[in-house]
N, CA, C, O and CB atoms as a CASP TS submission, in Angstrom:
PFRMAT TS
TARGET T0000
AUTHOR 0000-0000-0000
METHOD Language model
MODEL 1
PARENT N/A
ATOM      1  N   MET     1     -46.740 159.659   6.483  1.00  0.00           N
ATOM      2  CA  MET     1     -47.917 158.817   6.574  1.00  0.00           C
ATOM      3  C   MET     1     -47.546 157.408   6.134  1.00  0.00           C
ATOM      4  O   MET     1     -46.838 157.216   5.146  1.00  0.00           O
ATOM      5  CB  MET     1     -49.076 159.383   5.715  1.00  0.00           C
ATOM      6  N   LEU     2     -48.028 156.442   6.872  1.00  0.00           N
ATOM      7  CA  LEU     2     -47.755 155.051   6.538  1.00  0.00           C
ATOM      8  C   LEU     2     -48.588 154.597   5.358  1.00  0.00           C
ATOM      9  O   LEU     2     -49.743 154.991   5.195  1.00  0.00           O
ATOM     10  CB  LEU     2     -48.017 154.157   7.733  1.00  0.00           C
ATOM     11  N   LYS     3     -47.992 153.784   4.565  1.00  0.00           N
ATOM     12  CA  LYS     3     -48.699 153.161   3.442  1.00  0.00           C
ATOM     13  C   LYS     3     -49.090 151.751   3.864  1.00  0.00           C
ATOM     14  O   LYS     3     -48.641 151.251   4.896  1.00  0.00           O
ATOM     15  CB  LYS     3     -47.814 153.141   2.138  1.00  0.00           C
ATOM     16  N   LYS     4     -49.929 151.120   3.056  1.00  0.00           N
ATOM     17  CA  LYS     4     -50.376 149.766   3.376  1.00  0.00           C
ATOM     18  C   LYS     4     -49.186 148.814   3.472  1.00  0.00           C
ATOM     19  O   LYS     4     -49.153 147.953   4.351  1.00  0.00           O
ATOM     20  CB  LYS     4     -51.376 149.265   2.320  1.00  0.00           C
ATOM     21  N   ARG     5     -48.214 148.962   2.580  1.00  0.00           N
ATOM     22  CA  ARG     5     -47.048 148.072   2.605  1.00  0.00           C
ATOM     23  C   ARG     5     -46.226 148.290   3.868  1.00  0.00           C
ATOM     24  O   ARG     5     -45.611 147.351   4.374  1.00  0.00           O
ATOM     25  CB  ARG     5     -46.172 148.294   1.361  1.00  0.00           C
ATOM     26  N   ASP     6     -46.209 149.531   4.389  1.00  0.00           N
ATOM     27  CA  ASP     6     -45.515 149.808   5.645  1.00  0.00           C
ATOM     28  C   ASP     6     -46.192 149.080   6.802  1.00  0.00           C
ATOM     29  O   ASP     6     -45.525 148.514   7.668  1.00  0.00           O
ATOM     30  CB  ASP     6     -45.474 151.323   5.917  1.00  0.00           C
ATOM     31  N   PHE     7     -47.512 149.101   6.807  1.00  0.00           N
ATOM     32  CA  PHE     7     -48.245 148.434   7.876  1.00  0.00           C
ATOM     33  C   PHE     7     -48.002 146.930   7.841  1.00  0.00           C
ATOM     34  O   PHE     7     -47.856 146.298   8.887  1.00  0.00           O
ATOM     35  CB  PHE     7     -49.744 148.731   7.766  1.00  0.00           C
ATOM     36  N   ILE     8     -47.959 146.362   6.652  1.00  0.00           N
ATOM     37  CA  ILE     8     -47.679 144.931   6.521  1.00  0.00           C
ATOM     38  C   ILE     8     -46.275 144.625   7.046  1.00  0.00           C
ATOM     39  O   ILE     8     -46.064 143.612   7.713  1.00  0.00           O
ATOM     40  CB  ILE     8     -47.817 144.476   5.042  1.00  0.00           C
ATOM     41  N   MET     9     -45.323 145.502   6.743  1.00  0.00           N
ATOM     42  CA  MET     9     -43.958 145.324   7.236  1.00  0.00           C
ATOM     43  C   MET     9     -43.928 145.415   8.766  1.00  0.00           C
ATOM     44  O   MET     9     -43.224 144.646   9.420  1.00  0.00           O
ATOM     45  CB  MET     9     -43.015 146.382   6.613  1.00  0.00           C
ATOM     46  N   ILE    10     -44.686 146.348   9.330  1.00  0.00           N
ATOM     47  CA  ILE    10     -44.749 146.485  10.790  1.00  0.00           C
ATOM     48  C   ILE    10     -45.232 145.175  11.403  1.00  0.00           C
ATOM     49  O   ILE    10     -44.640 144.673  12.358  1.00  0.00           O
ATOM     50  CB  ILE    10     -45.687 147.660  11.200  1.00  0.00           C
ATOM     51  N   GLN    11     -46.301 144.632  10.855  1.00  0.00           N
ATOM     52  CA  GLN    11     -46.840 143.386  11.380  1.00  0.00           C
ATOM     53  C   GLN    11     -45.819 142.253  11.289  1.00  0.00           C
ATOM     54  O   GLN    11     -45.643 141.497  12.245  1.00  0.00           O
ATOM     55  CB  GLN    11     -48.112 143.006  10.630  1.00  0.00           C
ATOM     56  N   ASP    12     -45.158 142.135  10.162  1.00  0.00           N
ATOM     57  CA  ASP    12     -44.163 141.076   9.981  1.00  0.00           C
ATOM     58  C   ASP    12     -43.008 141.223  10.964  1.00  0.00           C
ATOM     59  O   ASP    12     -42.589 140.244  11.581  1.00  0.00           O
ATOM     60  CB  ASP    12     -43.631 141.086   8.548  1.00  0.00           C
ATOM     61  N   LEU    13     -42.494 142.437  11.112  1.00  0.00           N
ATOM     62  CA  LEU    13     -41.378 142.656  12.022  1.00  0.00           C
ATOM     63  C   LEU    13     -41.775 142.407  13.478  1.00  0.00           C
ATOM     64  O   LEU    13     -40.986 141.866  14.253  1.00  0.00           O
ATOM     65  CB  LEU    13     -40.847 144.072  11.862  1.00  0.00           C
ATOM     66  N   MET    14     -42.985 142.796  13.848  1.00  0.00           N
ATOM     67  CA  MET    14     -43.441 142.562  15.207  1.00  0.00           C
ATOM     68  C   MET    14     -43.575 141.066  15.482  1.00  0.00           C
ATOM     69  O   MET    14     -43.257 140.613  16.581  1.00  0.00           O
ATOM     70  CB  MET    14     -44.775 143.272  15.451  1.00  0.00           C
ATOM     71  N   ARG    15     -44.039 140.293  14.499  1.00  0.00           N
ATOM     72  CA  ARG    15     -44.131 138.835  14.648  1.00  0.00           C
ATOM     73  C   ARG    15     -42.759 138.206  14.833  1.00  0.00           C
ATOM     74  O   ARG    15     -42.623 137.175  15.491  1.00  0.00           O
ATOM     75  CB  ARG    15     -44.821 138.218  13.434  1.00  0.00           C
ATOM     76  N   GLN    16     -41.742 138.835  14.249  1.00  0.00           N
ATOM     77  CA  GLN    16     -40.377 138.333  14.357  1.00  0.00           C
ATOM     78  C   GLN    16     -39.727 138.737  15.675  1.00  0.00           C
ATOM     79  O   GLN    16     -38.611 138.311  15.974  1.00  0.00           O
ATOM     80  CB  GLN    16     -39.542 138.837  13.193  1.00  0.00           C
ATOM     81  N   GLY    17     -40.414 139.553  16.460  1.00  0.00           N
ATOM     82  CA  GLY    17     -39.896 139.957  17.754  1.00  0.00           C
ATOM     83  C   GLY    17     -39.084 141.241  17.749  1.00  0.00           C
ATOM     84  O   GLY    17     -38.406 141.549  18.729  1.00  0.00           O
ATOM     85  N   VAL    18     -39.145 141.989  16.664  1.00  0.00           N
ATOM     86  CA  VAL    18     -38.434 143.268  16.584  1.00  0.00           C
ATOM     87  C   VAL    18     -39.200 144.288  17.433  1.00  0.00           C
ATOM     88  O   VAL    18     -40.430 144.327  17.398  1.00  0.00           O
ATOM     89  CB  VAL    18     -38.296 143.759  15.087  1.00  0.00           C
ATOM     90  N   SER    19     -38.479 145.104  18.186  1.00  0.00           N
ATOM     91  CA  SER    19     -39.131 146.094  19.049  1.00  0.00           C
ATOM     92  C   SER    19     -39.776 147.203  18.212  1.00  0.00           C
ATOM     93  O   SER    19     -39.395 147.447  17.068  1.00  0.00           O
ATOM     94  CB  SER    19     -38.113 146.698  20.040  1.00  0.00           C
ATOM     95  N   GLN    20     -40.762 147.864  18.819  1.00  0.00           N
ATOM     96  CA  GLN    20     -41.439 148.962  18.134  1.00  0.00           C
ATOM     97  C   GLN    20     -40.461 150.077  17.811  1.00  0.00           C
ATOM     98  O   GLN    20     -40.560 150.709  16.759  1.00  0.00           O
ATOM     99  CB  GLN    20     -42.590 149.501  18.984  1.00  0.00           C
ATOM    100  N   LYS    21     -39.524 150.319  18.705  1.00  0.00           N
ATOM    101  CA  LYS    21     -38.532 151.372  18.474  1.00  0.00           C
ATOM    102  C   LYS    21     -37.669 151.042  17.260  1.00  0.00           C
ATOM    103  O   LYS    21     -37.387 151.921  16.445  1.00  0.00           O
ATOM    104  CB  LYS    21     -37.645 151.563  19.719  1.00  0.00           C
ATOM    105  N   ASP    22     -37.247 149.784  17.131  1.00  0.00           N
ATOM    106  CA  ASP    22     -36.427 149.380  15.987  1.00  0.00           C
ATOM    107  C   ASP    22     -37.225 149.399  14.683  1.00  0.00           C
ATOM    108  O   ASP    22     -36.693 149.740  13.626  1.00  0.00           O
ATOM    109  CB  ASP    22     -35.849 147.985  16.221  1.00  0.00           C
ATOM    110  N   VAL    23     -38.491 149.035  14.764  1.00  0.00           N
ATOM    111  CA  VAL    23     -39.353 149.108  13.574  1.00  0.00           C
ATOM    112  C   VAL    23     -39.453 150.563  13.119  1.00  0.00           C
ATOM    113  O   VAL    23     -39.356 150.854  11.926  1.00  0.00           O
ATOM    114  CB  VAL    23     -40.779 148.523  13.871  1.00  0.00           C
ATOM    115  N   ALA    24     -39.645 151.469  14.071  1.00  0.00           N
ATOM    116  CA  ALA    24     -39.744 152.895  13.743  1.00  0.00           C
ATOM    117  C   ALA    24     -38.462 153.385  13.078  1.00  0.00           C
ATOM    118  O   ALA    24     -38.514 154.140  12.107  1.00  0.00           O
ATOM    119  CB  ALA    24     -40.035 153.724  15.011  1.00  0.00           C
ATOM    120  N   LEU    25     -37.313 152.958  13.596  1.00  0.00           N
ATOM    121  CA  LEU    25     -36.038 153.362  12.993  1.00  0.00           C
ATOM    122  C   LEU    25     -35.918 152.850  11.555  1.00  0.00           C
ATOM    123  O   LEU    25     -35.458 153.573  10.672  1.00  0.00           O
ATOM    124  CB  LEU    25     -34.859 152.842  13.837  1.00  0.00           C
ATOM    125  N   ARG    26     -36.325 151.623  11.329  1.00  0.00           N
ATOM    126  CA  ARG    26     -36.251 151.049   9.971  1.00  0.00           C
ATOM    127  C   ARG    26     -37.135 151.793   8.983  1.00  0.00           C
ATOM    128  O   ARG    26     -36.770 151.979   7.822  1.00  0.00           O
ATOM    129  CB  ARG    26     -36.649 149.579   9.998  1.00  0.00           C
ATOM    130  N   LEU    27     -38.311 152.218   9.461  1.00  0.00           N
ATOM    131  CA  LEU    27     -39.247 152.909   8.569  1.00  0.00           C
ATOM    132  C   LEU    27     -39.029 154.416   8.529  1.00  0.00           C
ATOM    133  O   LEU    27     -39.584 155.107   7.675  1.00  0.00           O
ATOM    134  CB  LEU    27     -40.665 152.623   8.994  1.00  0.00           C
ATOM    135  N   GLY    28     -38.228 154.919   9.442  1.00  0.00           N
ATOM    136  CA  GLY    28     -37.971 156.359   9.471  1.00  0.00           C
ATOM    137  C   GLY    28     -39.130 157.169  10.004  1.00  0.00           C
ATOM    138  O   GLY    28     -39.373 158.290   9.557  1.00  0.00           O
ATOM    139  N   VAL    29     -39.853 156.595  10.971  1.00  0.00           N
ATOM    140  CA  VAL    29     -40.979 157.297  11.584  1.00  0.00           C
ATOM    141  C   VAL    29     -40.789 157.310  13.097  1.00  0.00           C
ATOM    142  O   VAL    29     -39.912 156.629  13.627  1.00  0.00           O
ATOM    143  CB  VAL    29     -42.335 156.629  11.200  1.00  0.00           C
ATOM    144  N   HIS    30     -41.609 158.081  13.777  1.00  0.00           N
ATOM    145  CA  HIS    30     -41.567 158.162  15.227  1.00  0.00           C
ATOM    146  C   HIS    30     -42.161 156.873  15.818  1.00  0.00           C
ATOM    147  O   HIS    30     -43.105 156.324  15.250  1.00  0.00           O
ATOM    148  CB  HIS    30     -42.338 159.422  15.737  1.00  0.00           C
ATOM    149  N   PRO    31     -41.631 156.387  16.936  1.00  0.00           N
ATOM    150  CA  PRO    31     -42.184 155.177  17.553  1.00  0.00           C
ATOM    151  C   PRO    31     -43.675 155.281  17.874  1.00  0.00           C
ATOM    152  O   PRO    31     -44.383 154.274  17.850  1.00  0.00           O
ATOM    153  CB  PRO    31     -41.429 154.867  18.814  1.00  0.00           C
ATOM    154  N   LYS    32     -44.148 156.470  18.170  1.00  0.00           N
ATOM    155  CA  LYS    32     -45.578 156.634  18.449  1.00  0.00           C
ATOM    156  C   LYS    32     -46.424 156.305  17.221  1.00  0.00           C
ATOM    157  O   LYS    32     -47.556 155.840  17.355  1.00  0.00           O
ATOM    158  CB  LYS    32     -45.869 158.065  18.917  1.00  0.00           C
ATOM    159  N   THR    33     -45.886 156.543  16.034  1.00  0.00           N
ATOM    160  CA  THR    33     -46.590 156.207  14.799  1.00  0.00           C
ATOM    161  C   THR    33     -46.808 154.698  14.717  1.00  0.00           C
ATOM    162  O   THR    33     -47.864 154.238  14.286  1.00  0.00           O
ATOM    163  CB  THR    33     -45.801 156.708  13.565  1.00  0.00           C
ATOM    164  N   ILE    34     -45.801 153.937  15.136  1.00  0.00           N
ATOM    165  CA  ILE    34     -45.917 152.480  15.127  1.00  0.00           C
ATOM    166  C   ILE    34     -46.963 152.033  16.140  1.00  0.00           C
ATOM    167  O   ILE    34     -47.791 151.173  15.836  1.00  0.00           O
ATOM    168  CB  ILE    34     -44.556 151.820  15.432  1.00  0.00           C
ATOM    169  N   ARG    35     -46.935 152.604  17.336  1.00  0.00           N
ATOM    170  CA  ARG    35     -47.915 152.250  18.368  1.00  0.00           C
ATOM    171  C   ARG    35     -49.338 152.534  17.911  1.00  0.00           C
ATOM    172  O   ARG    35     -50.242 151.729  18.130  1.00  0.00           O
ATOM    173  CB  ARG    35     -47.626 153.012  19.656  1.00  0.00           C
ATOM    174  N   ARG    36     -49.531 153.698  17.268  1.00  0.00           N
ATOM    175  CA  ARG    36     -50.885 154.043  16.804  1.00  0.00           C
ATOM    176  C   ARG    36     -51.351 153.100  15.704  1.00  0.00           C
ATOM    177  O   ARG    36     -52.519 152.712  15.670  1.00  0.00           O
ATOM    178  CB  ARG    36     -50.926 155.491  16.295  1.00  0.00           C
ATOM    179  N   ALA    37     -50.440 152.727  14.804  1.00  0.00           N
ATOM    180  CA  ALA    37     -50.803 151.812  13.717  1.00  0.00           C
ATOM    181  C   ALA    37     -51.206 150.454  14.280  1.00  0.00           C
ATOM    182  O   ALA    37     -52.178 149.855  13.821  1.00  0.00           O
ATOM    183  CB  ALA    37     -49.631 151.651  12.724  1.00  0.00           C
ATOM    184  N   LEU    38     -50.465 149.968  15.272  1.00  0.00           N
ATOM    185  CA  LEU    38     -50.791 148.676  15.870  1.00  0.00           C
ATOM    186  C   LEU    38     -52.095 148.753  16.651  1.00  0.00           C
ATOM    187  O   LEU    38     -52.883 147.807  16.640  1.00  0.00           O
ATOM    188  CB  LEU    38     -49.657 148.206  16.783  1.00  0.00           C
ATOM    189  N   LYS    39     -52.325 149.862  17.323  1.00  0.00           N
ATOM    190  CA  LYS    39     -53.572 150.034  18.071  1.00  0.00           C
ATOM    191  C   LYS    39     -54.763 150.090  17.119  1.00  0.00           C
ATOM    192  O   LYS    39     -55.822 149.532  17.403  1.00  0.00           O
ATOM    193  CB  LYS    39     -53.517 151.312  18.931  1.00  0.00           C
ATOM    194  N   ARG    40     -54.579 150.767  15.991  1.00  0.00           N
ATOM    195  CA  ARG    40     -55.643 150.872  14.989  1.00  0.00           C
ATOM    196  C   ARG    40     -55.970 149.499  14.411  1.00  0.00           C
ATOM    197  O   ARG    40     -57.130 149.194  14.134  1.00  0.00           O
ATOM    198  CB  ARG    40     -55.232 151.842  13.861  1.00  0.00           C
ATOM    199  N   GLY    41     -54.941 148.675  14.233  1.00  0.00           N
ATOM    200  CA  GLY    41     -55.157 147.301  13.815  1.00  0.00           C
ATOM    201  C   GLY    41     -55.295 147.070  12.326  1.00  0.00           C
ATOM    202  O   GLY    41     -55.554 145.944  11.901  1.00  0.00           O
ATOM    203  N   ASN    42     -55.130 148.098  11.530  1.00  0.00           N
ATOM    204  CA  ASN    42     -55.180 147.910  10.078  1.00  0.00           C
ATOM    205  C   ASN    42     -54.414 149.030   9.386  1.00  0.00           C
ATOM    206  O   ASN    42     -53.999 150.003  10.014  1.00  0.00           O
ATOM    207  CB  ASN    42     -56.646 147.866   9.576  1.00  0.00           C
ATOM    208  N   ALA    43     -54.240 148.873   8.104  1.00  0.00           N
ATOM    209  CA  ALA    43     -53.524 149.881   7.328  1.00  0.00           C
ATOM    210  C   ALA    43     -54.370 151.144   7.201  1.00  0.00           C
ATOM    211  O   ALA    43     -55.598 151.067   7.195  1.00  0.00           O
ATOM    212  CB  ALA    43     -53.156 149.336   5.932  1.00  0.00           C
ATOM    213  N   PRO    44     -53.728 152.297   7.100  1.00  0.00           N
ATOM    214  CA  PRO    44     -54.490 153.533   6.937  1.00  0.00           C
ATOM    215  C   PRO    44     -55.252 153.523   5.617  1.00  0.00           C
ATOM    216  O   PRO    44     -54.783 152.982   4.616  1.00  0.00           O
ATOM    217  CB  PRO    44     -53.559 154.755   7.005  1.00  0.00           C
ATOM    218  N   LYS    45     -56.419 154.124   5.633  1.00  0.00           N
ATOM    219  CA  LYS    45     -57.251 154.152   4.431  1.00  0.00           C
ATOM    220  C   LYS    45     -56.781 155.176   3.419  1.00  0.00           C
ATOM    221  O   LYS    45     -57.081 155.050   2.232  1.00  0.00           O
ATOM    222  CB  LYS    45     -58.678 154.435   4.801  1.00  0.00           C
ATOM    223  N   GLY    46     -56.051 156.187   3.862  1.00  0.00           N
ATOM    224  CA  GLY    46     -55.517 157.184   2.951  1.00  0.00           C
ATOM    225  C   GLY    46     -56.521 158.258   2.567  1.00  0.00           C
ATOM    226  O   GLY    46     -56.245 159.087   1.700  1.00  0.00           O
ATOM    227  N   VAL    47     -57.676 158.248   3.203  1.00  0.00           N
ATOM    228  CA  VAL    47     -58.709 159.245   2.922  1.00  0.00           C
ATOM    229  C   VAL    47     -58.932 160.045   4.200  1.00  0.00           C
ATOM    230  O   VAL    47     -59.221 159.485   5.257  1.00  0.00           O
ATOM    231  CB  VAL    47     -60.049 158.572   2.423  1.00  0.00           C
ATOM    232  N   TRP    48     -58.795 161.339   4.086  1.00  0.00           N
ATOM    233  CA  TRP    48     -58.982 162.199   5.238  1.00  0.00           C
ATOM    234  C   TRP    48     -60.393 162.765   5.242  1.00  0.00           C
ATOM    235  O   TRP    48     -60.920 163.101   4.182  1.00  0.00           O
ATOM    236  CB  TRP    48     -57.947 163.329   5.245  1.00  0.00           C
ATOM    237  N   PRO    49     -61.013 162.876   6.403  1.00  0.00           N
ATOM    238  CA  PRO    49     -62.360 163.461   6.470  1.00  0.00           C
ATOM    239  C   PRO    49     -62.321 164.934   6.092  1.00  0.00           C
ATOM    240  O   PRO    49     -61.331 165.625   6.333  1.00  0.00           O
ATOM    241  CB  PRO    49     -62.959 163.293   7.882  1.00  0.00           C
ATOM    242  N   ARG    50     -63.405 165.400   5.498  1.00  0.00           N
ATOM    243  CA  ARG    50     -63.497 166.811   5.119  1.00  0.00           C
ATOM    244  C   ARG    50     -63.661 167.683   6.333  1.00  0.00           C
ATOM    245  O   ARG    50     -64.344 167.321   7.292  1.00  0.00           O
ATOM    246  CB  ARG    50     -64.652 167.041   4.159  1.00  0.00           C
ATOM    247  N   ARG    51     -63.033 168.827   6.284  1.00  0.00           N
ATOM    248  CA  ARG    51     -63.235 169.820   7.328  1.00  0.00           C
ATOM    249  C   ARG    51     -63.996 170.973   6.712  1.00  0.00           C
ATOM    250  O   ARG    51     -63.589 171.539   5.698  1.00  0.00           O
ATOM    251  CB  ARG    51     -61.881 170.297   7.950  1.00  0.00           C
ATOM    252  N   ASP    52     -65.072 171.298   7.324  1.00  0.00           N
ATOM    253  CA  ASP    52     -65.886 172.417   6.818  1.00  0.00           C
ATOM    254  C   ASP    52     -65.604 173.683   7.547  1.00  0.00           C
ATOM    255  O   ASP    52     -66.203 174.715   7.245  1.00  0.00           O
ATOM    256  CB  ASP    52     -67.348 172.106   6.920  1.00  0.00           C
TER
END
């Protein structure tokens, strides 16, 4: 799971022109995780909804 600092790093690296694949390699996550984070547009809240 990405932390807020990871999301900030993603944004910084993307501004520098680093590819999503390379960002994923640096963070040790799947490239789809980077795409979803960018699509979401903000850092994860870290709170999961309850399942009943």
